[in-house]
C-alpha positions, 0 to 999 in steps of 0.5 A: 837903516841897516846893520852890518851883523856880521861886522857889528858884533865884534865891535858891541864889545870892542865899542865899534857900532853899525852905518848911522847918519844924523846930527853930531851930538854934544857932550853932554848927550854923549855922556847919556847915551853911552850905555856900558861904559867902563867901571873901574872896581877894586883897580879892575876893569869890569865891562861885557868883555872882561866879564866873558872872559870870566868862565862862570859869567860865559857858561852862564851866558851861554846856557841861558841864550843856547836855551832860548834860541833852540827852543822855537816860536809859535803863533797860535789862534784862540778857538771859538771852542776855548782850543787854540789853531796853529797859524803858521800862515800868519806873518808874524810866523815868519817874522819870529820863527823863520827869518827875523832878519837878512843875516840871522836864523831865529836861533841866533837871533833870540840868543843874541837878545838873551845875551844882550839882556844878561850883558846890559840889562836891554836887547834892541832890535829895529823894525823894518815895517810894512804898513802895521806888519813887522817886516824885518828886526834888525839888532842894535848895540845896546851899548849904542843906545839909551831911552828918554822921553820928549816932552809928551812924555813919549820915548824917544831911541837914541842911537849913537855911534862914530859922534853922530846921534838918530832918534827913533820913536818907539813904534820902530823899536823892540825893546827887551828888559832884563829886570826893571823897576818899573823904569823904561830900562832893564837894569845891568847885572854887570853894573850893579855886581862890579864888585863880585865881577871885580873881585872875581877878576883880580883872582883870576889875575892873581892865579895867573901872574903867579903861574907865569911867574913860574911859582916865583914869589917876591920878598927882601934881600937881607945882607946881615951886616953888610951895607950896600951902595946904590950901585951895588944894588941895582946890580943885584936887582939886575941878576935877580931878573934873569931868574924871574919867568918860567923858563928860568924855573928850578935855575940856582940863583947865588947868593954872596956870603952873609946874603939870604931871600927872605919872601913877602907874597902869601901862598896861594894856600894861605890867600884861599885863592881856591877856595875864593875862585868856587865862591866866586863861581856860585856869586856869579851865578846868582847874578846871571840866575843860573844854578852852579850844577847847571855850569858843571859846578857842583857842591861839595858832596853834590854829584852831576848826575842823578834825580837831585840834579833832575829836580834842580834842572826842573825848578831852574826851568821853573823858577827862573827860565818860565819868567824870561820866556813869558817876558820874551812872548809878552814883549812879542804880543805887545810891541809886534802885533797890531791892537786888533789882533793882540786878543786872538792871535799870541805867540808861544815858546814851545816848552816842551823842546826842553824834553826832546832829548829825554824819550822816557820823559816823553813817552810817559807825557804822551803815555798819560795824555793817551789814555786819559781823552788829552791827546789823539794819536794822530797829534803825538805822531805829529809832534814826533814828525811821523805821518798820520794814520788811518783813525789816529785822530780819535780821544780814548781813555785808559778803559779798554782804550774805546773813544770818549763818546762811547763811553756808557753804550753798547758793548764795543766789538771788543767786548762783542768778541769776548763775551762770543769766545766765553760763550764758545769755552762754557757754553750759553750766555756768560751773564746768564750763566753767573745769575744762575750760580748766584741763585744756587747759592742764594738757596733758602734766602731772600730771593732764591729758590725754595729749598724743595725746588 
């Protein structure tokens, strides 16, 4: 089953889908399968499309998906000495790091999967296989997929398109779940946060309508003692309609004698519109697991830069981003690797990619690793895409940066050169000179020469 990614992405939010053949689906199954239906809350339509119309929601989804997509996933194998070996020659590396499918780059694929987890709670991709090997991952629109159990309690994925449904077994679908309570599907932040999102959509709409109307308010016309006939009221409404809108801002409306205008709508500051919209940003960030400062919303008295924001970023990476990365890694290992390879081969997302723009942090890390025998200079140069040098594959420590296998042994060539220089400057063996001076200082004491000597 091939799916046109270019033509299908736009259809995800608009209700379209991919190419599919299968048996027609009855109305009951249609209701069960139709995930992501429109949710009406407080008079506002809340779904994935209207949610992305909120700047805060767009920024949260874009931030998480872009960050995960840019990190890159490697494939490694556990070595017998407890270390690991890079397996760039493994077929899984080609799938998750090079080309997941014909239409997408790895960054695009993983970004889209994370975005689907945020918006629908689930990300799906159909697996194209060759024996036990998965050769491609083709994304499936989440709102057209649901998970059911058959009579043998096995998971079945139903994919709906244009009135027809196809059932795919669990081993043919790669499935990423968001927050789950142990069920077969992840929970959607949009479905459970529809009241918060509906309030934010209503606030945006109110602000838009207020400014579109030129900040003009609706209200009543006080006619004093005059009693208007129905046709006179209709004429007045028609006259006032001509003065509403942006083009008529600043124009003068003539009023008859004793006529007065009584505004009805509250002013934006009275409705605390601005404060409400600021609070909506923080609420949306809670639903999508992003700190407000990371999408450009600073709290009162908080700056956008500094060591405090650096610690906030570190906290977000540790508490919120890393669990997401671990979830993806374990899903790849369980759903794509054959059982026989899972104990040795494993995927890992490159966390150090987040440090790529922080040169001082990278330099401090390499310095600490190089001075404590953790990493060779060759490994450091390889990570910086620099060519290897002769002798850069030796582990060193801070004590004059001598090789680990030389600790506690004969003096190194550097130490011998230093002793030779001291002999040249002061004459004789430096150690013998030190012993003589120590004994001279102990004249008449235990261990020292006698006074008459």
